[in-house]
C-alpha positions as CSV (number, residue, x, y, z in Angstrom):
1,X,19.5,41.2,18.3
2,X,21.1,44.5,19.2
3,X,21.9,43.5,22.7
4,X,24.1,40.5,21.7
5,X,27.3,42.6,21.4
6,X,26.7,43.6,25.0
7,X,26.8,40.0,26.2
8,X,23.1,39.4,26.5
9,X,21.5,36.1,25.5
10,X,17.8,35.2,25.3
11,X,16.6,33.5,28.5
12,X,15.0,30.0,28.5
13,X,11.9,31.4,30.2
14,X,10.9,33.6,27.3
15,X,7.5,33.3,25.5
16,X,5.5,35.6,23.2
17,X,4.3,37.9,26.0
18,X,7.5,38.0,27.9
19,X,11.0,38.3,26.4
20,X,14.0,37.7,28.8
21,X,17.6,38.5,28.1
22,X,20.4,37.7,30.6
23,X,24.1,38.3,31.0
24,X,26.6,37.6,33.7
25,X,27.6,40.5,36.0
26,X,31.2,41.2,36.7
27,X,30.6,40.2,40.3
28,X,30.6,36.3,40.7
29,X,27.2,35.0,41.6
30,X,25.2,37.9,40.0
31,X,23.3,38.1,36.8
32,X,21.9,41.1,34.9
33,X,18.5,40.6,33.3
34,X,16.2,42.5,30.9
35,X,12.5,41.7,30.8
36,X,10.3,43.0,28.0
37,X,6.6,42.6,28.9
38,X,4.2,42.7,25.9
39,X,0.5,43.3,26.2
40,X,-2.5,44.3,24.1
41,X,-4.5,42.4,21.6
42,X,-1.6,42.5,19.1
43,X,1.1,42.8,21.8
44,X,1.6,46.3,20.6
45,X,2.4,47.6,24.1
46,X,5.8,46.9,25.7
47,X,7.4,47.8,29.0
48,X,11.1,47.3,29.9
49,X,12.4,46.4,33.3
50,X,16.0,45.5,34.4
51,X,16.9,43.1,37.2
52,X,19.9,42.1,39.2
53,X,19.6,38.5,40.5
54,X,21.7,35.8,42.0
55,X,20.2,33.2,39.6
56,X,20.5,32.8,35.8
57,X,17.2,31.0,35.0
58,X,14.9,31.6,37.9
59,X,13.3,35.0,38.5
60,X,12.3,35.5,42.1
61,X,11.7,39.2,42.5
62,X,12.0,39.0,46.3
63,X,15.6,37.9,46.1
64,X,16.8,40.4,43.6
65,X,16.5,44.1,42.7
66,X,14.7,45.6,39.7
67,X,14.0,48.9,38.1
68,X,11.4,50.0,35.5
69,X,12.9,51.9,32.6
70,X,10.6,54.9,32.4
71,X,12.8,56.5,29.7
72,X,11.7,53.8,27.4
73,X,8.0,54.4,28.2
74,X,6.0,56.6,25.9
75,X,3.2,56.4,28.5
76,X,5.1,57.0,31.8
77,X,2.1,56.5,34.0
78,X,1.7,53.0,32.6
79,X,5.4,52.3,32.2
80,X,5.0,51.2,28.6
81,X,5.1,52.3,25.0
82,X,2.5,51.5,22.3
83,X,4.2,50.6,19.0
84,X,2.0,50.8,15.9
85,X,4.5,50.6,13.0
86,X,7.6,48.7,12.0
87,X,9.5,52.0,12.0
88,X,8.4,52.7,15.5
89,X,9.5,49.2,16.6
90,X,13.0,49.6,15.1
91,X,13.4,53.1,16.6
92,X,12.4,51.8,20.1
93,X,14.7,48.8,19.8
94,X,17.7,51.0,19.0
95,X,16.8,53.2,22.0
96,X,16.5,50.2,24.2
97,X,19.9,48.9,23.1
98,X,21.4,52.2,24.2
99,X,19.6,52.5,27.5
100,X,19.5,49.0,28.9
101,X,23.3,48.2,29.3
102,X,23.8,51.5,31.2
103,X,20.8,51.2,33.5
104,X,21.3,47.6,34.4
105,X,25.0,48.2,35.2
106,X,24.0,51.1,37.4
107,X,21.5,48.9,39.2
108,X,24.1,46.1,39.6
109,X,26.7,48.4,41.2
110,X,24.1,50.0,43.5
111,X,22.2,46.9,44.6
112,X,24.5,43.9,43.8
113,X,26.1,43.8,47.2
114,X,22.7,43.9,48.9
115,X,21.5,41.0,46.8
116,X,24.6,38.9,47.5
117,X,24.3,39.6,51.2
118,X,20.6,38.8,51.2
119,X,21.4,35.3,49.8
120,X,24.6,34.6,51.7
121,X,23.0,32.0,54.1
122,X,21.2,30.3,51.3
123,X,24.3,30.1,49.2
124,X,26.2,28.6,52.1
125,X,23.5,25.9,52.5
126,X,23.6,25.1,48.8
127,X,27.3,24.8,48.9
128,X,27.0,22.3,51.8
129,X,24.4,20.3,49.9
130,X,26.5,20.2,46.8
131,X,29.4,18.8,48.8
132,X,27.1,16.0,49.9
133,X,26.0,15.3,46.4
134,X,28.0,12.7,44.6
135,X,29.3,13.3,41.1
136,X,26.7,11.4,39.1
137,X,25.8,11.9,35.5
138,X,22.0,12.0,35.9
139,X,20.5,15.0,37.8
140,X,17.7,12.7,38.9
141,X,20.3,10.2,40.4
142,X,22.0,13.1,42.2
143,X,18.8,14.3,43.7
144,X,17.8,10.8,44.8
145,X,21.2,10.3,46.5
146,X,21.1,13.7,48.1
147,X,17.7,12.9,49.6
148,X,19.0,9.6,50.9
149,X,21.9,11.3,52.6
150,X,19.9,14.1,54.1
151,X,17.4,11.6,55.4
152,X,20.2,9.8,57.1
153,X,21.5,13.0,58.7
154,X,18.0,14.0,59.8
155,X,17.5,10.6,61.5
156,X,20.8,11.0,63.4
157,X,19.8,14.4,64.5
158,X,16.4,13.1,65.7
159,X,18.1,10.3,67.7
160,X,20.3,12.9,69.4
161,X,17.4,15.1,70.2
162,X,15.6,12.2,71.9
163,X,18.5,11.2,74.0
164,X,17.6,11.6,77.7
165,X,20.6,13.8,78.5
166,X,19.5,16.4,75.9
167,X,17.5,19.1,77.5
168,X,15.2,21.5,75.8
169,X,15.4,24.3,78.3
170,X,16.5,27.9,77.6
171,X,19.7,28.6,79.4
172,X,20.5,24.9,80.3
173,X,23.9,23.5,79.6
174,X,25.7,20.2,80.1
175,X,29.2,20.0,81.5
176,X,31.2,16.8,81.8
177,X,28.2,14.6,81.6
178,X,26.4,16.3,84.5
179,X,23.3,18.5,84.0
180,X,23.5,22.0,85.3
181,X,20.6,24.4,85.0
182,X,21.3,28.1,84.9
183,X,18.4,30.2,86.2
184,X,18.7,33.8,85.3
185,X,17.9,36.0,88.2
186,X,15.7,38.0,86.0
187,X,13.1,35.3,85.5
188,X,13.5,32.6,88.2
189,X,11.8,30.3,85.7
190,X,8.7,32.7,85.6
191,X,6.3,29.9,86.3
192,X,8.1,27.5,83.9
193,X,7.9,23.9,85.1
194,X,10.3,21.8,83.2
195,X,11.2,18.2,84.0
196,X,14.8,17.3,83.3
197,X,15.4,13.7,82.4
198,X,19.0,12.6,83.2
199,X,20.1,9.1,84.2
200,X,16.6,8.0,85.1
201,X,16.2,10.8,87.7
202,X,13.9,13.9,87.5
203,X,14.4,17.3,88.8
204,X,11.8,20.1,88.7
205,X,12.3,23.8,88.0
206,X,10.3,25.1,90.9
207,X,8.4,28.4,91.1
């Protein structure tokens, strides 16, 4: 495969109508991907699209960036080329091996920071989950243990939320065990009637 010297390897999601090639980007956490989409009765039409993604195996277009390679399209309005002979296939493959590394690198430098920023919160959450996950040999055992630990954390959070001294009121705050309700002058509760439960007593936010 002509892209192998460029560091690309065939992706695990490939099948006859869709060939996927992946390599790591120079930026940690990013991957460059080439997708060849075949169509037609004999799969004689092919289109090429490059991606920059934060995942190696999973292709969620919404979390990455992609670009159709029109310079590899003999029919630009369709974004694909119709290949009829072996000679045409070999010529197109050689052209693809020249174009793809350049174009996917350009896309990575242009959109890579955006992709990483878009996934920053998700990556932080995953890091936290991985820290909770014990080092077990079986992925199934890891997932089972992670679910157990997260359920325990969720139960603790629920108990805290149901504690009488916890108030669900915008602008409310608790200081040294006493409940203080801050009423912004701009709204004066705006008709909001909220009962605060604290030490068995009730107070009303009056109109």
